[in-house]
Each structure stands twice: as structure tokens, then as C-alpha cells.
VEXDREN-2710 file (C-alpha; in Angstrom, 1 decimal):
% VEXDREN-2710
k/r/px/py/pz
1/MET/-20.6/7.7/-6.8
2/ARG/-22.5/10.9/-6.1
3/THR/-21.8/14.5/-7.2
4/ARG/-21.5/17.5/-5.0
5/SER/-22.4/21.1/-5.7
6/TRP/-19.7/23.7/-4.9
7/LYS/-21.3/27.2/-4.6
8/THR/-17.9/28.8/-4.7
9/MET/-14.4/27.7/-5.6
10/LEU/-12.4/26.0/-2.8
11/PRO/-9.1/27.5/-1.9
12/GLY/-6.3/26.2/-4.2
13/LEU/-4.5/24.3/-1.4
14/ALA/-7.7/22.5/-0.3
15/VAL/-8.5/21.6/-3.9
16/ALA/-5.0/20.3/-4.5
17/THR/-5.0/18.3/-1.3
18/ALA/-8.4/16.7/-2.0
19/LEU/-7.4/15.8/-5.5
20/ALA/-4.1/14.3/-4.5
21/MET/-5.8/12.2/-1.8
22/ALA/-8.4/11.0/-4.3
23/ALA/-6.1/9.6/-7.0
24/PRO/-2.5/10.9/-6.8
25/ALA/-1.2/8.8/-9.6
26/THR/-3.6/10.3/-12.2
27/TYR/-3.0/14.0/-11.5
28/ALA/-0.5/16.5/-12.9
29/GLN/0.5/19.5/-10.7
30/ASP/0.9/22.8/-12.4
31/ASN/3.3/25.5/-11.4
32/GLY/0.6/27.2/-9.3
33/GLY/0.0/24.2/-7.1
34/ASP/-3.3/23.0/-8.6
35/PHE/-3.8/19.4/-9.6
36/VAL/-5.2/18.8/-13.1
37/PRO/-6.6/15.3/-13.7
38/ALA/-5.1/13.3/-16.5
39/LEU/-7.7/13.2/-19.3
40/ASP/-8.2/10.7/-22.1
41/HIS/-10.1/13.0/-24.5
42/VAL/-10.5/16.8/-24.5
43/PHE/-13.1/18.4/-26.8
44/VAL/-13.2/22.2/-27.3
45/LEU/-16.2/23.9/-29.0
46/VAL/-15.5/27.5/-29.9
47/LEU/-18.2/30.1/-30.5
48/GLU/-18.0/33.8/-31.4
49/ASN/-18.3/37.4/-30.4
50/HIS/-20.4/37.5/-27.2
51/ASN/-19.6/38.4/-23.6
52/ALA/-21.0/36.2/-20.8
53/TYR/-23.5/38.9/-19.9
54/THR/-24.9/41.9/-21.7
55/SER/-22.2/44.5/-21.6
56/PHE/-20.4/47.2/-23.7
57/GLY/-23.7/47.8/-25.5
58/SER/-24.1/44.3/-26.9
59/ASN/-26.1/41.2/-25.9
60/GLY/-24.6/38.6/-23.7
61/ILE/-25.2/34.8/-23.5
62/LEU/-26.0/33.8/-19.9
63/ASP/-28.8/36.5/-19.6
64/ASN/-30.1/36.0/-23.2
65/PRO/-33.5/34.3/-23.7
66/ASN/-32.2/33.0/-27.1
67/ALA/-29.5/30.8/-25.4
68/PRO/-31.4/28.3/-23.3
69/ASN/-29.2/25.4/-24.1
70/ILE/-25.9/27.1/-23.1
71/GLN/-27.6/28.4/-19.9
72/ALA/-28.8/24.9/-19.0
73/LEU/-25.3/23.5/-19.5
74/ALA/-23.8/26.3/-17.4
75/LYS/-26.2/25.6/-14.5
76/LYS/-25.7/21.8/-14.7
77/TYR/-21.9/21.7/-15.1
78/ASN/-19.0/24.0/-14.2
79/VAL/-18.2/27.6/-15.1
80/ALA/-15.3/30.0/-15.0
81/THR/-16.9/33.3/-14.2
82/ASP/-13.9/35.5/-15.0
83/TYR/-12.6/33.9/-18.2
84/ASN/-11.3/36.5/-20.6
85/ALA/-10.4/36.9/-24.3
86/VAL/-6.9/38.1/-24.8
87/TRP/-7.0/40.5/-27.8
88/HIS/-9.1/41.6/-30.8
89/PRO/-10.2/40.6/-33.4
90/SER/-10.9/36.8/-33.7
91/LEU/-7.7/35.4/-35.1
92/PRO/-5.3/36.3/-32.2
93/ASN/-7.7/34.7/-29.7
94/TYR/-7.7/31.4/-31.7
95/VAL/-3.9/31.5/-32.0
96/ALA/-3.6/32.1/-28.3
97/MET/-5.6/29.0/-27.5
98/ILE/-3.0/26.8/-29.1
99/THR/0.3/28.7/-28.8
100/GLY/0.0/30.8/-25.6
101/ASP/0.5/34.0/-27.5
102/TRP/-0.8/36.1/-30.4
103/ILE/2.3/37.0/-32.3
104/GLY/3.2/35.9/-35.9
105/THR/5.3/36.7/-38.9
106/ASP/3.6/39.1/-41.3
107/VAL/5.2/37.7/-44.5
108/VAL/3.7/40.5/-46.7
109/ALA/3.2/43.5/-44.4
110/THR/1.2/45.4/-47.1
111/GLY/0.2/48.8/-45.7
112/HIS/2.6/48.7/-42.8
113/THR/5.7/50.7/-42.0
114/TYR/7.5/47.6/-40.7
115/PRO/9.2/45.3/-43.4
116/ALA/7.8/42.0/-44.6
117/GLY/8.9/39.2/-42.4
118/SER/8.5/41.1/-39.2
119/VAL/7.2/39.3/-36.1
120/VAL/4.4/41.4/-34.6
121/GLY/1.2/41.1/-32.6
122/ILE/-1.6/39.8/-34.8
123/SER/-4.3/42.5/-35.0
124/ASP/-6.3/41.4/-38.1
125/ASP/-8.1/38.3/-39.4
126/ASP/-6.1/37.8/-42.6
127/SER/-5.0/34.6/-44.2
128/PRO/-2.3/32.1/-43.5
129/SER/0.8/32.3/-45.7
130/VAL/0.0/29.0/-47.4
131/ALA/-3.7/29.9/-48.0
132/THR/-5.3/30.3/-51.4
133/ASP/-8.1/32.9/-51.5
134/TYR/-11.3/31.9/-53.2
135/PRO/-11.2/33.5/-56.7
136/SER/-11.5/37.2/-56.7
137/PRO/-14.0/38.5/-57.5
138/PRO/-16.3/37.9/-55.7
139/ALA/-13.8/37.4/-52.8
140/ASN/-11.5/40.0/-51.4
141/THR/-7.8/39.0/-51.5
142/SER/-6.2/39.1/-48.1
143/ILE/-3.5/41.9/-48.0
144/HIS/-1.6/40.2/-45.1
145/ARG/-0.3/36.7/-44.8
146/TRP/0.6/35.1/-41.5
147/ARG/3.0/32.4/-40.5
148/ILE/3.5/31.6/-36.8
149/ASN/6.9/30.2/-36.1
150/LYS/6.1/29.1/-32.6
151/PRO/5.5/25.7/-31.0
152/SER/1.8/24.8/-30.7
153/LEU/-0.4/22.3/-28.9
154/ALA/-0.7/20.4/-32.2
155/GLY/3.0/19.8/-32.4
156/GLN/3.2/19.0/-28.7
157/LEU/0.5/16.3/-29.0
158/VAL/2.2/14.7/-32.0
159/ASN/5.6/14.7/-30.3
160/ALA/4.0/13.0/-27.3
161/GLY/2.4/10.3/-29.4
162/LYS/-1.1/11.7/-29.1
163/ASP/-3.5/12.7/-31.9
164/TRP/-5.5/15.9/-32.6
165/ARG/-8.1/16.9/-35.2
166/ALA/-9.9/20.1/-36.1
167/TYR/-13.5/19.6/-37.0
168/LEU/-14.6/22.5/-39.2
169/GLU/-18.2/23.1/-40.3
170/ASN/-18.4/23.7/-44.1
171/ILE/-14.7/23.4/-44.8
172/PRO/-14.7/22.4/-48.5
173/GLU/-12.5/19.3/-47.9
174/ALA/-10.0/17.9/-45.5
175/GLY/-6.7/19.7/-45.5
176/THR/-7.9/22.4/-47.8
177/HIS/-5.7/25.4/-48.5
178/LEU/-8.6/27.6/-49.3
179/ALA/-8.8/30.5/-46.9
180/ASN/-12.6/30.8/-46.9
181/TRP/-15.6/29.1/-48.5
182/PRO/-17.3/30.2/-50.6
183/GLY/-15.7/33.6/-50.3
184/ASP/-13.3/35.8/-48.4
185/ASN/-14.0/38.6/-45.9
186/ASN/-17.1/40.7/-46.5
187/THR/-18.7/38.2/-48.8
188/GLY/-20.9/35.2/-48.0
189/ASN/-18.2/33.1/-46.6
190/ILE/-19.4/30.2/-44.4
191/TYR/-16.2/28.6/-43.5
192/ALA/-13.7/31.3/-42.4
193/VAL/-10.0/30.4/-41.9
194/LYS/-9.7/33.2/-39.3
195/HIS/-11.6/30.9/-36.9
196/ASN/-9.2/28.0/-37.5
197/PRO/-5.7/28.6/-36.0
198/PHE/-4.0/25.5/-37.2
199/PRO/-3.1/26.5/-40.9
200/TYR/-1.3/29.5/-39.5
201/ILE/1.2/27.4/-37.5
202/ALA/4.5/26.8/-39.3
203/GLU/4.9/23.2/-37.9
204/VAL/1.4/22.4/-39.3
205/GLN/2.0/24.2/-42.6
206/ASP/5.2/22.2/-43.2
207/ASN/3.8/18.8/-42.4
208/PRO/1.2/17.4/-44.8
209/SER/0.0/14.8/-42.4
210/GLN/-0.6/17.5/-39.8
211/PHE/-2.3/19.8/-42.3
212/ALA/-4.7/16.9/-43.2
213/LYS/-6.0/16.8/-39.6
214/GLN/-8.3/19.7/-40.5
215/VAL/-11.4/17.8/-41.5
216/PRO/-15.1/18.4/-42.3
217/TYR/-17.5/18.7/-39.4
218/GLU/-19.4/15.5/-40.4
219/GLN/-16.3/13.4/-39.5
220/LEU/-16.8/14.2/-35.9
221/PHE/-20.0/12.2/-35.7
222/SER/-18.5/9.2/-37.5
223/ASP/-15.4/9.4/-35.3
224/LEU/-17.6/9.5/-32.1
225/ASN/-19.6/6.5/-33.2
226/SER/-16.6/4.5/-34.2
227/ARG/-14.6/5.5/-31.1
228/HIS/-11.8/6.8/-33.3
229/VAL/-11.8/10.3/-31.7
230/PRO/-8.4/11.8/-31.2
231/ASP/-7.0/12.8/-27.9
232/PHE/-7.8/16.5/-28.7
233/SER/-10.7/17.6/-30.8
234/TYR/-11.1/21.3/-31.8
235/ILE/-14.6/22.0/-33.0
236/VAL/-15.6/25.1/-34.9
237/PRO/-19.1/25.8/-36.3
238/ASP/-19.5/27.9/-39.5
239/GLN/-20.2/31.6/-39.3
240/CYS/-24.0/31.0/-39.5
241/ARG/-23.9/28.8/-36.5
242/ASP/-21.1/30.1/-34.2
243/MET/-23.0/33.3/-33.4
244/HIS/-20.8/35.4/-35.7
245/GLY/-23.4/35.9/-38.4
246/LEU/-23.0/37.1/-42.0
247/SER/-24.7/40.3/-43.3
248/ASN/-24.2/39.5/-46.9
249/THR/-27.5/38.6/-48.5
250/LEU/-25.9/35.7/-50.4
251/ALA/-25.2/33.9/-47.1
252/PRO/-27.6/31.4/-45.8
253/CYS/-27.9/33.5/-42.6
254/GLY/-27.6/36.8/-44.3
255/GLY/-29.9/39.7/-45.1
256/ALA/-33.0/39.9/-42.9
257/ALA/-32.0/36.7/-41.1
258/ASP/-28.7/38.3/-39.9
259/THR/-30.0/39.6/-36.5
260/ASP/-28.2/38.9/-33.3
261/ASN/-31.2/37.1/-31.9
262/ASN/-31.1/34.7/-34.8
263/ASP/-27.4/34.3/-34.6
264/VAL/-27.5/33.5/-30.9
265/LYS/-30.4/31.1/-31.3
266/ARG/-28.7/29.2/-34.2
267/GLY/-25.5/28.9/-32.2
268/ASP/-27.3/27.9/-29.1
269/ASP/-29.1/25.1/-30.9
270/GLU/-25.9/23.9/-32.4
271/THR/-24.2/23.9/-29.1
272/GLY/-26.9/21.8/-27.6
273/TRP/-26.8/19.1/-30.2
274/ILE/-23.0/19.0/-30.4
275/ALA/-22.8/18.6/-26.6
276/ASN/-25.5/15.9/-26.7
277/ALA/-23.6/14.1/-29.6
278/ILE/-20.4/14.1/-27.6
279/THR/-21.8/13.2/-24.2
280/GLY/-24.1/10.6/-25.7
281/SER/-21.4/8.9/-27.7
282/PRO/-19.6/5.6/-26.9
283/VAL/-16.3/7.5/-26.4
284/TRP/-17.7/9.6/-23.6
285/LYS/-18.6/6.5/-21.6
286/HIS/-15.0/5.3/-21.1
287/GLY/-12.0/6.9/-19.4
288/ARG/-11.9/10.5/-18.2
289/ASN/-13.1/13.0/-20.8
290/ALA/-13.9/16.8/-20.8
291/LEU/-15.8/19.1/-23.1
292/PHE/-15.0/22.8/-23.0
293/ILE/-17.4/25.4/-24.4
294/VAL/-15.8/28.8/-24.9
295/PHE/-16.2/32.0/-26.9
296/ASP/-13.3/33.6/-28.8
297/GLU/-13.9/37.2/-27.6
298/GLY/-16.6/39.6/-26.6
299/ASN/-16.9/43.3/-27.0
300/GLY/-14.7/44.4/-24.2
301/PRO/-11.9/47.0/-24.6
302/LEU/-8.4/45.9/-25.8
303/THR/-6.1/44.8/-23.1
304/CYS/-3.3/47.0/-24.4
305/PRO/-4.9/50.0/-26.2
306/GLY/-1.7/51.8/-27.0
307/TYR/-0.1/48.9/-28.9
308/ASN/0.6/49.6/-32.6
309/PRO/3.6/47.8/-34.3
310/ASP/3.8/50.5/-36.9
311/LEU/4.7/52.9/-34.2
312/GLY/6.8/50.4/-32.2
313/PRO/7.6/48.3/-30.5
314/LEU/7.0/45.4/-32.9
315/LEU/6.1/42.9/-30.2
316/PRO/3.2/43.5/-27.7
317/PRO/4.6/45.0/-24.5
318/ASP/4.2/43.4/-21.1
319/PRO/0.9/45.3/-20.2
320/CYS/-0.8/43.3/-23.0
321/TYR/-0.4/40.2/-20.8
322/ASP/-1.1/41.7/-17.4
323/PRO/-4.3/40.2/-15.9
324/LYS/-5.3/43.6/-14.5
325/ASN/-5.7/44.9/-18.0
326/PHE/-8.2/42.2/-19.2
327/ASN/-11.9/43.1/-19.3
328/ASP/-13.5/40.9/-21.9
329/VAL/-15.3/38.1/-19.9
330/VAL/-16.7/35.4/-22.1
331/VAL/-18.5/32.1/-21.3
332/PHE/-16.4/29.1/-20.3
333/ILE/-18.2/25.9/-19.4
334/ALA/-16.4/22.7/-18.4
335/ILE/-18.3/19.4/-18.8
336/THR/-16.8/16.1/-17.6
337/ASN/-18.0/12.5/-17.6
338/TYR/-16.6/11.8/-14.1
339/GLY/-16.5/14.9/-12.0
340/VAL/-18.1/17.5/-9.9
341/ARG/-21.0/19.6/-11.0
342/GLY/-22.2/23.1/-10.0
343/VAL/-18.6/24.4/-9.5
344/THR/-17.8/28.0/-10.0
345/ASP/-14.2/29.1/-10.5
346/SER/-14.1/32.9/-9.9
347/ARG/-10.4/33.4/-10.4
348/PHE/-9.1/35.3/-13.3
349/GLN/-8.7/33.0/-16.4
350/SER/-8.0/33.4/-20.1
351/HIS/-7.3/31.4/-23.2
352/TYR/-3.9/30.9/-21.8
353/SER/-5.6/29.1/-18.8
354/MET/-7.4/26.7/-21.1
355/LEU/-4.2/25.9/-23.0
356/LYS/-2.3/25.4/-19.7
357/THR/-5.1/23.1/-18.4
358/ILE/-5.1/20.9/-21.6
359/GLU/-1.3/20.7/-21.5
360/ALA/-1.4/19.7/-17.8
361/ALA/-4.1/17.1/-18.5
362/PHE/-1.9/15.5/-21.2
363/GLY/1.4/15.8/-19.3
364/LEU/2.8/18.4/-21.7
365/PRO/5.1/21.5/-20.9
366/TYR/3.4/24.9/-21.0
367/LEU/3.8/27.1/-24.0
368/GLY/4.0/30.9/-24.1
369/HIS/2.0/32.7/-21.6
370/ALA/0.4/29.4/-20.4
371/ALA/3.7/29.2/-18.4
372/ASP/3.2/32.5/-16.7
373/ALA/2.9/32.4/-12.9
374/THR/-0.2/34.5/-13.2
375/THR/-1.9/31.9/-15.5
376/ASN/-4.2/29.6/-13.5
377/THR/-5.4/26.3/-14.6
378/LEU/-9.1/25.4/-14.6
379/ALA/-8.4/22.5/-12.2
380/PRO/-11.4/23.1/-9.8
381/LEU/-13.8/22.6/-12.7
382/LEU/-12.2/19.2/-13.5
383/ALA/-12.1/17.7/-10.0
384/PRO/-13.6/14.2/-9.4
385/ALA/-16.9/13.9/-7.7
386/GLU/-16.9/12.8/-4.0
387/GLU/-17.2/9.0/-3.5
END
């Protein structure tokens, strides 16, 4: 088998036709006509707070001398060049990756005009309704509590007889209810629950066996070596290594070390060795597997700047989901153990696209805005190499 380099994305019909001819029994067709290959394992590595290129007054990644590993992966494998975050700040983007939306129930609603229990767009990074804040002081207690009563990728996988796991760097223990470790927002927190969408989801909150699937980072490496990796692995470095950074001097990356150059370099180093660990593992050598490297958001403007649930409406209006209003392009790299290399997909994509792609690869229905006709899959990046 040899690989081929596609300089630009082939038209959707041509891609669909080629894939169908290659192996029709192993592809799922999405509602846009693209064919997504059935995958055995999907790994998602999520990083923080940088656009693909320097923009909006902030450093990017693909033009940054401190990110050589990510740049090398982008050149070697496949890239979506118009992949967008969906909202600000972090939490709604993480939630969108697994539910297809960024709405939730504000069970406390402190400081808002709407009553507790209202379903609104998530516009902060506060804790899940089941979370316990690290003792205050030194931590700051979250004034909001979120519970997301929507179906999620986690529940879909379990209902389909598949497994998932979230590998979280510096989480204190598997299935913890602590919101952050060792502190809450604005302290030296290393693990931050705002970068982990699963404890916010009602169907995960209410199922102890599901909640226990949030595990320490170290388990990823033992799972890879023992070939006990779940179908879907969601991998989140801590805030010192996901390019987020921590200004608090008590943090390992705080104080004078909390510069963007250092944040990017640490995150790039970690991305390199995580990618090597996955692609060099026994699991990677069998079946069809994909690793997605993605950022939660950049510094682009909000997709729906007038939205404020305190002024109404409670739910985000349609313009918040209209592709023409997105302008927050982040890095998205797709690595497979079987497919094409050097492919660029220049179509509009978002976190809904990644969810739709994963669901198609596992034969699952589309959730939330993953089902929108305007939501593409990332099928061209997952195509098999030519024989």
C-alpha cells in the first residue's frame, strides 16, 4: 500500500465515490453524502486557547517556533484549515464536542435575573452540579452549578455496547467529584474540571460506572500497552501542559514561567510524546484507528455577540449556530494508521463536525448541531490510502 498527497480537498462526490468503491461495507454515509470509515479506536487530544495562526493580537500555533512537534504532525498528516471553536470561554466548547450544543441547566443561577433551574447557553467555566470545590480558602467557590440534561457521546457509546474513557492529567483520583486540583479558579489549579465535559452531563452524573470512567492520565499508557484502550479516548493535559498556563506563583508553571512561549513549548512537547505513545502502541497496529488533535478555542470574536440570557432569550438564537458567524479558527489534525496523508480539508468545520465524524465512524445517530445540514464531517481526512 502506498500513500498519496492531496494538495486540496477533492469534491465531496468524488471522495464519496472513491471511498465507496474502496470498501463499501466499512463506511457510514452521513447526511451530507460523505463517507466516514468505520473506526475501531478514536483518540481525541484537546489543547487550549490558541488559534491556528497568529491573529486577534495573540500568538498562533502553526506559525509559532515553539510548536515544532504540532507543525511536523500537521505537515505529515491531515489538517482541517477552517475548523472553528463554537463559543467562549472553554467549557461550552468542551460540552459541544460531546453533546452537539453548549446549553445547560444553571441549577443555582447566582447573580442572574433568570431563576435557578433555567436552561441557558453556558457562558462561564463554573463547576458541575455534583462537584465539590477544593476547600475554600484557598480556592474560590463556584457561584454557578451546571447540569446538562442532554444526550451525549458517552451515553451513545455505552448504549451501543462500546466503551469510553477520559484520561485527565493530574486528576486526583478516578471518578473524583473534586472540581479542581489543588484549587479552584484563580489559584494554582492544575486539573481543571472546566476542561472535562463529562461530569457536567446528567447521564454521566447519575451513573456511577460512567462517572468512574474519568481516570488519571497514567492509565492511558498502561491501557495502550495492555491493549485495553476503549473505543473512544478523550485526553486532556493539565493546565501547565495544555497551553493554558497558570499565572499563580504557587503553580508549577506559574510566576516567571507563565509566559506564552513556555506554555506553547510545554504543550507542544506533551503533544509530541502523547502522539508517539499512541501511534507506537500495540493498539495502533491493529484495525482502523484515528487520533484527532484539536484546540478548544482561540481568541476570535464570539459567534453571537448579542446573546445574553439575562436579557433574553434564554437559549442561544439561531445566529449562534450559523457558519457565517464563526471566526475562531483553531488547529485540527487527523492522524490515522491506515489512510491518506497530506490532505487539506478547506471546508467550514467546527466541534460539531468532530462529533458528527466520531458518531458516523461508530455508527451512531447525530446529536444536537452535529445533525445540522450545514455540519460537515471530516471524512476526507480519514480516507484510505490508494492501493
